[in-house]
C-alpha angles and dihedrals in degrees: 000000000000115000113250112266143142121277112200104136141045086247091060092053090047087055091052091052090046092060085066093046092254110142116181124201119141095153102250118078095220091055091045091057090047097052091044088057090053091049092050091050088054094048088052096045091051088053098239093113118056121230095253095054089043095052095046093049091046092054088053094052095046087052094048092046090052093047092048092049090054092047092053093044088054093047093236123150124209 
């Protein structure tokens, strides 16, 4: 089980997934975020990630997803 920690950024969630040898890179940031959310769901359903960790990480992914959609809609690059 993952050690308790704060999840505030996409990098933090990537580090959580990395603990389970899950590395996500599709090539488009929006798709990466969506795939990370699916992988996180699978870890939670398998019982290897506790509810608190799952909820914190899920909130980060939702926030990042919204921001990325706004960024794409406005045509901005990083």
